[in-house]
N, C-alpha and C positions, 0 to 999 in steps of 0.2 A: 734254895732251889738250884738243882744242877742245871748247867747250860745244855742246850741241844747239841747233838753231834756236829762235828765240823762238816760232814757231808750234807747234813740237812740245811746248814747255813748257805750252802752253794746253790740251793734250788732258787731259781729266779722267777719262775712262773711266767705269765704272759701279761705285759703292761696294759693290754687293751681292757682287762677286767676292771681297771680303775675307772674307765669311761662308763662301762656297763653299770657299775655301782652308782655312779652319779646320775645316770639316766633314770635308774629305778627310783632314786630319791625324788627327782623332779616329777616323775609320773605319779608318785604317791601324793604329791602336792596338787595333782589335778592337771598338770601340763600335758598337752598333746604333743608327743615327740614322734617325728618320722625317723624310723630306724634304717640307717644305711651303714651300720657299724659292724655287724656280725655276719660271718660267712656261713649262714645256715639257710638252706633253701626254704622258701615259704610254701613249697608244695608238700603234700602228704606222700608217703611212700606208695608207689603204684599197687593197686589192689591185688594183682596176681602174686606179688612178692609177699605181701602180708598173708595171703591165703596159704602159701607154701609153708610159712612158719607155723601157722595154726594147724595145718595138717600134720606137721612134724610133731607138734606137741600132743595132738590127739593120738598119734601112733606111739606115744610113750618115749620119744627120743629126749629124755630128760636126765640122762646119766653122764658120767665121765666118758670122754672119747679120747682119741689119740691126740697128743700134743701137736702133731704135724697137721692135723685136720682130717676131716672125713675124706675117705678115698674118693668119693664122688665129687667133692668140692675141689680137691687137688686136681683131678682129671679135668674138671671144667676150666680151671685156671690154666692148665697146660694147653688146652685147645684154644682158649681165648687168646693166649699169648702167641700161639702159632698163627692165628688169624690176624692179629693186630700188629705183631712185631716181627713176624717172619721166621720164628724159630720155635722148636718144641723142646721146652726144658725137661730134664729128667725128673722123675717123681721126687727124688730126694734133693731137688733144688727148690721145691715149692713149700712154703710155710704159710699157714693161715694165722692171722694175728687179730687180737682184739682191738681193731681200729688201725689206721695207718699211722696215727700220731706216735704211738708207742714204739713203732718200728724204728723210728729215729734213734731213740734211746738204746734199743736192743743193738742196733748196728754199731753205734759209737762205743758202747760198753764192750762189745766183742772184738772190735778192731783197733781201738785207740788206747794206748797206754797213758797213764798220768804223765803230764809234761810234754806229750806230743801235740801236734797242731792239726786243726781241722779247718779247711777253707770253706767259708760260707758266703752265700750271696748277700750283698748289701745294696738295696734293701732286701730283706728276706724274712721268712717265717720265724717268729721269736723262739719257738720251741727248739730250733737248732741250737741257739745260744745256751738255753737253760740245760739241755741234755749234755752239751759239751762240758759245761761248768760242773755238772753233777758227777761227771766221770773224771774230773781232775785234769782235763785237757785244756788246751788254749784255742779259742776261736780266732781265726784270722779272716776278717771280712774282705772280700774282693768286690770292687765297685761295679755296679750296673749303672750305666749312664743314660740320662735323659736324651742325649743327642742321638743315640741309636735305639731309642725306644725301650731301654732297659733290657736289651738282649745280652746274653752272656758272650764274652769274648776271651779267647785263650790269652791274648796279649795283655788283658787286664789281670789275669790270674798268675801267669808264670813269674812275674817279678816278686811275688809274695811267697813262692815255694822255697822252703829251707830244708836242711837235712832232717828236721824234726817233723816235717809235714807227712801225714799218714793218710788222710782221707779228704776227698773233695766232694762237697755236697752241691748238687745242681737241682734246679726246679724249672720245668718248662712243660706246659704253661705255668706261669709264675704267680705266686702270691707275694707281694700285694699289687703287682702291676698288670697282670693279665698278659704279659709279654710271652711270645713263643720264639725260642731261639731256632734259627734256620739249621737244617741238616748239615750243611757244610761247616758251620761253626761248631756244632756238636762233635763232628768228626775231628776237628782240630783240637777240641778239648780232650777227646779220648786219646789222641796222639800225644798230647801233653802229659796226660796221666801215665801213659805207657812209658814215655821218656823218663819220667821221674819215679816210676814204679809206685803209683798211688792207687788206692781204692777210690771208686766213685759210687756215691749214694745218689741214685736218681729218683727224686721225689716226683712221681707221675700221677698224683691224686686227681689232677684236672685233665688227664689225657683224653677223656671222652667229651670234654667241654671245649671243643674247638669249633670256631665259626666258619672256617673255610676248609672244605674237604681236601684231604691230602696234605694239610699243613703239619700234622703231628708226626714227629720222628722220635723214636726211642733210641737213646745211646746204647741200651742193652743189646740191640741187634748186632752191634759191632763185635761183641765177644760172646754172645748168647748167655750172658750172665754166668759164665763158667770160670772166668779168670779174675776180673777186678770190679765188675759192675754189680751193684746190689740194686735191684729194681723194686721199688715200693709203690703199691697202689692201694686204693680203697674204694668203698662203695658209698661213702657219705654224701659226696657232692652231686655226682651225675644222677644217682638213683634216689636222691632225697632220703638218705638213710643215716643221717648224722647220729641219731639216737641208738642205732643198732650196734655200732662199734664193731665193724668188720673190715678187715684189710688183708692183704697178702704180700708176701715177699718172694722174689725169685733171686737166688744168689748162688755163688759157688758153693759146692756141696759142704765143705768143711765149715763155712760161715753159716749156711742155713742150719746146719746141725747144732752149732753153738748157740745160735739165736733160739732154736727150738728148746734147748736145755734151759735157757734163761726164761723163756715163756713158761716152760713146765714148772720152773721154780717159783715164779711169781703169780701165775694165774691158772696153772694146770692145763687148761684147754679152752677153746672157744666153743660156746654153746652150739649144740647140733642144730637146733631150730634156726639159729641165726645163719648158720652155713647153708641150710636148705633155702632160706630166703635169698642168700647170695647166688646160689645156683639158679634159682628162678629169675633173678635179676639179669644174669648173663645169658641164659638160654631161652628166656621167655620173650614175650611181646616187647619190642623195643619202641613201639609208637609213643608210649608215655614219655620216654627219654627224648625222643625227637620233638614232641610237643613242648616239653620243658625248654629245650634248647632254642626252639623257634621263639618262644616267649622271652627268653633271656636275650636273644638277639635284638628283638624290638626294644626291650628295656635298655640294653646297651646303647643302641643308636639314639634313643630318646635322651638318655642321661648325658652321653658324650657330646651330642650336638647342642644340648641345652647348656652344658658347662662352657663349651667353646663360644657360645653366644654372650656369655657374661664378660663384660670388659675386665681385663686383668687375669682371666682364667685361660689355661691352655692344657689340653688333655689329649694324649694319644688314644687312638682307637684300639682297645685291647683285642688280641687275637684269640684269647681263650679265657677260661675261668669265668668269674662274674664280678670282677673288680675293675673300677676305674681309679686312676691315680693322677688327678690333676695337679698341675703346678700352680701354687698360690703365692709364690715368693714376691710377686709384684705388689702385694698389699702391705708389705713391710712388717708382717707379723711372723713369728715362728709358727711351725706346724701346730704345736700344742696351743698356742694363743689363738690361732685361727679356728681350730676345732672347738675351743672353749666359747668363742664368740658365736659360732654357728649353733652351738647347743643352747647358750644362754639367750641369744637375741633372735635366732631363727627357729628354735625348737627342732633342729635337725641334728641327729647323732651321727658322727663320722669319726674316723680315727686319724690322729696325727701320723704323718709319714715317718716321723722320728721314732715311733714305736717299732719300726721295722729296721732301724739302723740309721747311721749318720747320713747315708746317701738319700734317705727319705726325707731329710729336712728340707722344707720348702714345698712339700707335697702333702696331700691328705688322701686317705683311702676311703672310697665309697663302694658299698656292696649293692648291686642291683638285684638282690633277692627280695624285692618288694614290688608291689603292684605298680602299674604304669600311672595310676592315679596318685599314688604316694610319691612316686618319683617326680611327677609334674608339680605336685605341691611342694616337695623339697626344693626343686629348682626355683620356684617362685619365691620361696622364703630365703634361699641362699642369695638370689639376685638382689632382693630388697636389702638384705643385711650388708652385702658387698657395696651397695651404693653409699653406705654410711661409714665405710672404712676409710 
């Protein structure tokens, strides 16, 4: 039997699926598990979004389309960017993508040569590391510190820059911590990228999931995504559209064009009916999103207050997304050991912070995309299990 290709061996995947597989095995045995491990909204996609997709299908929009995206979708994204980030991108800066996740790979493939380096947040989304590895590049993690609420700082990034550094990945609001980096610090990071002539990939998938009005700031507004910033966004989280696989990129024209060619090569185009759903999500009734965010806020407060009431636990109040990232180091267990205990003894599924990088050791990630009743049950089970540690 021939071996697989070297490139295939570089694919790392996502370590969290090991936990998911274990949870499924326990549930198959009849165990009741409270799920706090996966970042998938427990809401259904709002009805008007679904109806827009159905109407598109009824109208026969079932054929190939432009690899750039529907003209109507592109225009919707241009206007939404103008409203939310203060600039109007050109038409050929906007690319529709099959989800936001794949945009990470597209950007790295089109910008980073084998042997070059990509700066990634630590802790951070594991797909960054797998995509970098697949492209033959080197990931250089920069630390996010508990002492400043896991917000990004230029001073933590600059010492890691070398002549091989090509790309800086940032994420705010952040997975796995929910941290939002302040505008003044994002401006310092942009100036750092300017100084060292780096590209910036700004992962803004949680930009609509911010709990304090006016807190969100996009680094893309500093160069209007015309020179060095690649802005990535998606519909999965805020609109409860994880299964739809719809995202968008706004980038300097030559980069957007290369990413479009890669998309064209790998997936041809994004389905028209999915894009019609995206237009309805952006332009239609926003009250379902507001209701979801109000619910997430209640869940966040319930979970974080409950965690902080457990002796030995300490958790920052996340400013965005739907993740809590409590410090569990006082229990004398590794993150993985703690997560295993919570699953085996408390029947609560959560993820070890170490799944997200070395800076996540001593923490666990909990997703409050579950009902308040489930969160309360999880807190009771966790508290009881912690009493025996």
